[in-house]
N, C-alpha and C positions, 0 to 999 in steps of 0.2 A: 228428349223430344224428337230426335231425328227420325226414329222409327215411327212414331205417331204421326209426324208431319208427312212422311212418305205415304203412310196408309191413307191419311186424309186426302192428300193430293191425288191419289190414284183410285183407291177402291170407292171413295164416296163422290168423286168428281162428277159423275154422270147421274147420281141419284136424284138430285134436285137442281133446279136452275133458278136464277134470280129474275124477278120481273118488277120493274117500277110500277107502283100502283098508288094513286092518290089516297091519302088518308080518308077522305070523304067517301071513297068508293068501297071501303071495307065496312061491312055491317058490324055494329057494336057486339052483337051476339057471337059473331065469328071471331072477332078479336078476343073477347073475354073467354071464349071456350079454349082458345090456344093458351091464354094466360093461366087458366085453371089447370091445363094439362102440363104446365111448366112447374116442376117442384120448387124451384128457387124464385119464382115470381112472387111479388108482393103487391099490395094495393097500388104501388107506384107504376105497375105495369098495366093497370086496367085502362080500358078505353076512355072512361070518364076523365081520368086525370090527364091523359094526352089531349083529349078534346078541349078541356078547360085550358090547358097550357097553350095550345095553338090559338084559341080564341083570345087569350090575354096577351100573349107574347109573340104572336105570329109575325109581327113586323121585324122582330129581332133575328130571324133565321129563315131558312128555306127548307121546305119539306123534302125529304128523300126517303120515304117509306118504301121498303123493299119486301115483297112477299116471295116465298120460296115454294115452287110448285114442282110436281113430278116432271122429269125432263121431257117426257113425251106428251105432256098435257098442254092444252092451249093456254095463252096468256091470261085468260079470264077464269081459269080453273080455281076452285077453292084452295086457299093456301094451306100448305102443310106446316108452315112456320112463318113467322113475321120478324123482320129486323126493323124495329121502329127507329129510323134514322132521320137526321136533319143535317144540313150543312150551313156554314157561315164562316166568316173570318174569325180567327182566334180572338181578335179584338175588333169590335165594330166601332165606327165613329161615334155612335150615340150611347155606347156602353156606360160612360161616366154619367151622362145625363139621366139614364134610365136605371141606374144602379139602386138596388135596395138590398137589405141584409136579411136573409132567411136564417142564417146561423151566425153566432158571434164568437167564433173560435177560428184560429188559424190552422190550416191543413199543412200537410207535408210540403217541403220544397219539391217542385216537380221539374222534370226535364223541360226546358223552355222550347217554345215553338214560335217562330216569327209572328208578330202581331198581324201581318197582312196575309198569313197563310190561309188558304181555303182548307177548312178542316171538316171532317165528317164526325159527328157526335151521335150518341143516342139522343132521341127526342126527349125534350123536357129535362135535359141534363141539369140545368141550373136550379131546378126546383123539385127534382126527384132525388131522393137519397139513395135509391137502389135502381139498377137497370139490368136487363138481361135480354137475351134472345128469347122469343116466345116459341117454344118447340117442346114437344114431348121428348123424353129421354132417348127414345129409339130413333128420333130424327135429328138430334142435336148435332152430331158430327157432320152429317150431310148438309144441314142448314148453315153451320159455320163455314164449311167449305164453299158453299154457294155464295155466301157473303164475301169471302175473300176473292172468289172469282169475279164477282160484280166489281169489286175494287180494282181488280186487274184489268178488266175490260173497259172500265170507265163509264161515265154516264152520258149516253148519247144526247140527252136533253140539255146538257150544260157544256159549253165549249171549253171551259177552263178545267183542266184536270185537278183533282185534289192534291194538296201538298202533305196532308197528314190525316190519318184515321185516328181519332182521339176518343177512344171509347172508355168512359169513366163509370164509376158507381157499381162495379162488378164485385159482388161479395166474395170474400175468401171462402173457398169450398164450393162455389158455384161451378159446376163442370163446364159452363159456357166459356169461362176464361181459358181453360185448357184447350177446348175445342177450337176457339178462335186463334189462340197462339199457335196451335198445330197447323191450322189452315193458312194463316198468314206466313208462318215460318216456312212452310213448304214452298212458298213463292218468293221468299226474301232475296235469295241470290239471283234468280233469273229475272226479277223485276227491279233489281237495284233498290231494294227497300232496306230500312233499318227498323227492327222490331225491339221494343222495350216493354217489359212488364214491371210496374213499380207500384208501391203502396201510395194510394192517393190521399187517404184520410182514415179515420177510425169512426166506428159507430159503437159507443159503449153500450153494453147490454147486460142487464141484471137477470140472473136466473131466479125464478119464483118457485116456491115450494108447492108443487102440484099436490092437491089434497091436503095442504097445510093451512095455516092461518097467517094473518099479518104479524102475530107475535113470533111465529116460527121464522118468518122472513127477517124481522128486525133482530131476532136473536142471533142470526148468523152474521150480522154486521159487526164492525169493531165497536168496542165499548163506548168510545167517545161519540161516534156517529149515532149509535143506538140511543144514547142518553139525550143527545141534542134533538133528535127527531121527536122522541117521546115528550121531552120538555116543551117543545114548541107546539105540538099538537094539543097537549093539555092546556096550555095557555090560551090557545084559540077556543077550545071547548069551554073554558071558563068564561069566555066573553059572550057566548051564545051558542045556539044549536049550529053545528057544522054539517054541511051537506055538499056533496058534489053531484049536481043534477044535470043530466043531459037536456039540452034545449029541445023543446017540442016543435020549435019552428026556427031552425038555424038561419034561414034567410032573413027573417025578421030580426033575429038577435045578432046578426053579424056586425052591425054598427057598434053594438055594445062590446063585442070582442075586440074590434078594431080600436075602440076608444081605450080599453084597458091595455092593449098592446102598445099603443102610442104613448100612454102615460108612462110606461116602463122604458121604451126605447127612443121615442121622439124621432128626430131626423135620422137616427142610426137604425131604425126599424124597417118594417116592410111597407108601411102605409103613410109615408110623409106626403105633404101636399106638393107633389112633383109628378111629372109624367110617369116615372117609375112606380110611384105609389098608386097612381090610378090603375096601372096595369095589375098591381098586386090585388087591389080591391076587386077588380073584375075577375081575376083568377080565383080568388076564394069564393066569390059569389057563384061562379060557374061550377066550382067543385061541389058545393052543397046542392046546387040545382041538379047536376048531372048524376051524382052518386045517389041522391034521393034518400028517403026516410029509412029504407031497408038496407042501405049500403054500409060499408065498413067505416065511413067517415062520421065522426061525432064532434059536436061542440058542447062542451060542458062548462058550467059556472060553479065556482066555489062560493058558497054563501056562509057568512057567520051572522047569526041572527037573521035579519031580513035584508042584509046588504051583500051585494056581489062584490067580492074583493079580488077575484082572479078568474081567469078563463083559460081553457086549453082546447086545442084542436088535435085530435088523435085519430089514428086508424086502429080499429080493433078487429083482429082475426081470431080464428078458433084457438090459436096457441100463443098469441102475442098481443101486446099493446105497443103501438108505434107513436111515440110522443112527438108530434110534428111541430107545434108552435104554441105559444102561450102569451099571456099578458097579465100584469098584476097592477093593483092600485098602490102606488108608493105611499099614499097616506095611511095605508093599513099595514105598513111594514112591521109595526110592533106585534102583529099577529102572524108574521112569517107566512104570508099567503102562498109563496112558491113551494115551500116545504110541505105545508099542510095539503096543498092541492096534489102534489105527487104522492103523498102518503095515502090520500083517499083514492087516487087512481090505481095505485098498487094494490090497495085493499080490494078494490072492485075487481081487478084482474085476477087476483088469487081466488076470490069467491066464485068466479065463473070458470076456474080451472085453467087459466092461461099459464104458460110456463116461462114466458119471457117478457121483460119490460125493456123495450128497445128505445134508447134515448136518441138514436139517429146520429147524423154526422156531427162531428165536433168534439173536442176534448175539454169542454168546459168543466171546471173542477167540481161543480155540484153533482155531476153525474156519478162520480166515483164515491161520493159520500153515501150513495145508495147501493154500493157493492157492485157497480157495473164494471165489466171487464171489456177491454178493447176487442172489437171484432173488425179487423181491417177491411177496407174496400180497396180494390185494385184499379189501376189504369192500364189499358193496353194502348200503346202508342206505336203507330207505324208511320215512318217518314220516308219520303223520297230522298234518296241520298243526296241528290243535287240541290235540295232545298234546305239542308241542315245549316 
């Protein structure tokens, strides 16, 4: 890393410079154009998701969006790259009160940071399963270097310097993590920082047979898993017509999804009758409102006969389905609604040529029954040595 760090700190240092810019001052089309130019970006990088997050959870954090512009350009120049950042304490006083659960699995033990530390995170970190810098490949190294330089210079709008840069949700293989590690590493000694890269969590992902069928996919699973899935699907089909149908009006159907989610998870879910649950309801409402009918966000209901027994929220891209959240009716447990819904979602993904079923963060056992393999996500942590 030494050679790369030196190159980043020297050759790219003057290429781009960081400018604080309010999120509201960045046009959605400009933001999404940079996301589209970023090969490792996902729907979690889209403007709509960040706008929805700030609308719902803005009281929990402070915006710190940084745009990267050519070094000789004015501050209001169009951005070449965007670092969607926020800052907050590692633990805020209201975190317990506002807590809800998007995932129900434990992640890796991570390097601890003091609860009162002022930390810089990627925006929407708590509800986005993936994050990255928004930059075309040819600008990535310079963008990462400018972000590290921004951290070195400090935020003139905030009197308290950061104690930690805690960038999470970076996918293994995303060159942004190498670029950021090189840029921060080049300054580690001179600024008395400590840099760590560690596995944060896993996202189990199942490979789908492009050009194949659901039978090809199931045939590649273990004998026990294949038998159980087919048995449960047949049992549901014997009870009535089985269909997974996208909602034509997600905003109107969102209460039905929330009801099914709460039937499954109750106080341990996303939508309890608490201030945190209110935030989650607002977040999902804004997601569907902002992504719109033509976006990648889908709400689908599993029906057996004429009854809805499960629902899922997913992102669908050209090559993948990202299984974001779900709810099931416990009274329909004899029909295995969760298994049947995933089978229908996988079937649909294969039919349209997607190559991946991404179960997103968390190592819940059911994901591996579908042949998913862990795709780790990384955490880049930079601490001021005197704050450890």
